[in-house]
C-alpha positions in Angstrom: 96.0 95.5 87.3 93.1 98.1 87.7 94.3 101.0 89.7 91.4 103.5 90.9 92.0 105.1 94.2 95.7 104.6 94.5 96.1 106.4 91.1 94.0 109.4 92.2 95.8 109.4 95.7 98.8 110.1 93.6 97.7 112.7 91.3 96.0 114.7 94.7 98.8 117.1 94.7 99.1 117.1 90.9 97.7 118.7 88.2 99.4 116.9 85.0 98.7 118.0 81.5 96.6 115.2 79.9 99.2 113.8 77.9 101.7 113.9 80.6 99.1 112.2 83.0 98.4 109.4 80.6 101.5 108.6 80.0 102.5 108.8 83.8 99.4 106.5 84.6 100.6 103.8 82.0 104.2 103.8 83.8 102.5 103.5 86.9 100.3 100.2 85.7 103.8 98.8 84.2 105.5 99.3 87.1 102.9 97.5 89.2 102.8 94.6 86.6 106.6 94.2 86.7 107.0 94.7 90.4 104.5 91.4 90.8 107.0 89.3 89.0 109.7 90.1 91.3 111.2 87.0 93.3 112.6 89.1 96.1 111.6 92.0 98.4 112.8 95.1 96.4 111.5 98.0 94.5 111.2 98.3 90.3 111.8 101.3 89.1 110.8 102.8 85.6 112.6 105.9 84.7 112.2 108.2 81.5 114.9 110.6 80.6 115.5 113.1 77.7 115.7 116.5 76.4 111.7 117.1 75.3 108.7 118.5 77.1 108.5 115.7 79.6 112.3 115.4 80.4 111.7 113.3 83.4 109.4 110.5 84.7 109.7 108.0 87.7 107.6 105.4 88.5 108.1 103.0 91.5 106.5 99.8 93.0 108.1 98.0 95.4 107.0 94.1 95.9 104.2 94.3 98.3 102.9 96.9 95.8 103.3 100.1 97.3 103.5 103.0 94.6 104.6 106.2 93.8 105.5 108.5 90.6 106.3 111.8 89.5 106.9 113.7 86.3 108.5 116.8 85.4 108.0 118.9 82.5 108.7 122.2 81.0 105.4 122.8 78.9 102.0 121.1 78.3 102.5 119.1 75.4 99.7 118.0 73.1 100.8 114.7 71.7 101.0 111.6 73.4 104.1 110.2 71.2 106.5 109.0 73.8 109.4 109.7 71.8 108.4 113.2 71.0 107.6 113.9 75.0 110.9 112.6 75.9 112.8 114.1 73.1 114.1 110.8 71.8 115.3 110.0 75.3 116.0 106.7 77.1 114.1 104.1 79.6 115.9 103.2 82.3 114.6 99.8 84.5 116.0 99.2 87.7 115.3 96.5 90.1 117.0 96.8 93.7 116.5 94.9 96.9 115.6 96.6 100.2 119.0 96.7 101.7 120.7 97.7 98.2 123.2 95.1 98.2 121.6 93.9 94.8 120.9 96.3 92.0 120.1 95.6 88.4 119.7 98.6 85.8 119.0 98.4 81.7 119.1 101.1 79.5 116.9 101.1 75.8 116.3 104.3 73.8 112.6 105.5 73.7 111.8 104.9 69.9 108.2 103.7 70.3 105.2 105.8 70.4 103.8 104.6 73.4 105.5 103.2 76.7 104.4 99.2 76.0 106.2 98.9 72.8 109.2 100.8 74.5 109.4 98.0 77.2 108.6 95.0 74.4 111.7 96.6 72.8 113.6 96.6 76.4 112.6 92.8 77.1 113.9 92.1 74.1 117.2 93.7 73.8 117.9 92.5 77.4 117.3 88.9 76.5 115.1 88.7 79.2 112.0 86.3 79.2 109.8 87.6 76.2 107.0 90.1 77.8 104.4 92.1 76.4 102.1 94.8 78.1 98.8 96.5 77.0 98.5 99.6 78.7 95.8 102.6 79.5 95.5 105.5 81.7 92.8 108.3 82.3 92.3 110.8 84.8 89.8 108.3 86.9 92.3 105.0 86.5 94.7 103.5 85.0 95.2 99.4 84.0 97.6 96.9 82.5 97.8 93.5 81.2 101.1 91.5 80.8 101.7 88.2 79.0 105.1 86.6 80.2 106.4 83.4 78.2 107.7 80.7 81.0 111.3 79.8 80.9 112.1 76.4 79.4 113.3 75.8 83.0 110.0 76.6 84.3 107.7 74.7 81.9 110.2 71.4 82.1 109.4 71.8 86.0 105.9 71.7 85.6 106.0 68.6 84.1 108.0 66.8 86.2 105.4 68.1 89.0 102.2 67.2 87.1 103.2 63.3 85.2 99.8 63.6 83.1 101.3 66.9 81.4 103.7 66.2 78.3 106.8 68.4 77.7 105.9 70.4 74.5 108.2 70.6 71.8 109.9 74.0 71.3 107.8 75.1 68.0 104.5 74.1 70.3 105.7 76.6 72.9 106.3 79.0 70.4 103.3 78.6 68.3 101.2 79.1 71.9 103.3 82.2 72.6 102.3 84.1 68.8 98.6 82.8 69.5 98.2 84.4 73.0 99.5 87.8 71.7 97.4 87.9 69.0 94.6 87.5 71.1 95.5 90.3 73.5 96.2 92.4 70.5 92.2 92.4 70.1 91.7 93.8 73.7 90.6 97.4 73.0 91.7 100.3 75.4 88.3 100.8 76.8 87.8 97.3 77.5 90.8 97.2 79.4 89.6 100.3 81.5 86.0 99.1 82.2 86.0 95.0 82.3 86.9 93.1 84.9 90.0 90.9 85.2 87.7 87.8 85.2 85.9 89.3 82.3 89.4 90.4 80.3 90.9 86.7 80.9 87.3 84.6 79.9 87.1 86.8 76.9 90.6 86.5 75.6 91.4 83.1 76.5 87.6 81.3 76.5 89.2 77.9 75.1 92.3 77.8 77.3 92.5 76.5 81.0 92.5 80.0 82.7 92.9 80.1 86.8 92.4 83.2 88.8 94.2 83.9 91.8 93.6 86.2 94.7 94.1 89.8 94.0 96.0 91.8 95.7 95.7 95.4 96.7 97.8 98.0 95.4 98.5 101.5 97.2 100.0 104.7 97.1 103.0 105.0 99.5 106.0 107.8 99.5 109.1 106.7 101.1 109.8 110.4 102.2 110.7 111.1 106.0 112.0 113.6 107.9 115.4 111.5 108.7 115.9 111.0 104.7 115.4 115.1 104.3 117.6 115.5 107.1 120.3 113.3 105.4 119.9 115.0 102.1 120.2 118.7 104.1 124.0 117.4 105.5 124.8 116.2 102.2 124.5 119.7 100.7 126.8 120.8 103.6 126.3 123.5 106.7 127.3 126.3 104.2 124.8 126.3 101.8 122.0 125.3 104.0 122.7 128.1 106.2 122.9 130.5 103.4 119.3 129.4 102.5 118.4 130.1 105.8 119.7 133.5 106.1 117.9 134.3 102.9 114.4 133.1 103.5 114.3 132.6 107.4 113.6 128.8 106.9 114.7 126.1 104.9 111.9 124.1 103.3 112.2 120.8 101.1 108.9 119.6 99.5 108.9 116.0 98.2 108.0 115.6 94.6 106.1 112.1 95.0 103.5 113.6 97.6 104.2 117.2 98.1 104.6 117.0 101.9 106.7 120.1 103.0 109.6 119.6 105.5 110.7 123.2 107.2 113.8 123.7 109.3 113.8 126.7 111.3 117.4 128.2 112.8 117.4 125.9 115.7 116.6 122.7 113.9 119.4 123.6 111.2 121.8 123.8 113.8 120.6 120.6 115.5 120.9 119.0 111.8 124.8 119.5 111.7 125.4 119.4 115.7 124.1 115.8 115.3 126.3 115.2 112.2 128.2 111.9 112.1 132.1 112.3 112.0 133.7 113.0 109.0 135.9 109.8 109.1 133.5 108.0 106.4 132.9 105.6 108.9 129.1 106.7 109.1 128.6 107.5 105.4 126.3 106.0 103.2 125.5 106.3 99.9 
């Protein structure tokens, strides 16, 4: 993945310190790479939370590659060490489909210096398919490479489709997996940023049968809306919202992701609660 315009659009209303900006960029690249492997329509979220200078970071990508992200911090750190940035917090990976009927969540400690190492530990701990990521981010763009080992079922299905392919032995698969990781480890961060997808794949896997599929655009998309904000105000309750209104003359809610402001004057606030659903629980959604 190479993100340029979408990454700059995400940063348009934010002025992050370099260490936090680049860490957020790596999370965005990782979320896109992982979301591209989803087999359903939904969203993948990477959330880092701890007690350090950067106490919260969230990167989300949908299955159609719409991305958004935000970081919250108390001070501008100089170090890029992820464990130090987060105060040795946790990494939470969440998968959920669009109607929220299915949700999976896994958590691992943030023990590595970089996000790629933490994600490697997450995949090992959660007993999913072995997965490695290489990530790099600057102010101008963010890039990433993902390698994932096929499941044994996928390998067997491939041999059934193409009778010319012999079923490899387990030790052969393991050797091949180690080899591609060693090759990918030779990729420098500057090359990951500057070289095209085709150049990277040909340089790393020159002796392999490499097939490059059609690329897919990634775009910045915030899912905030006035309707979502109204739902949030209703959840706060009329008394609290009206107290803010009395103090400031209006209620303003600003989106953390796109910085868009939603403003409600006294008439708007009364309409919000006049149109609120009945309190019998039948219309309540969480």
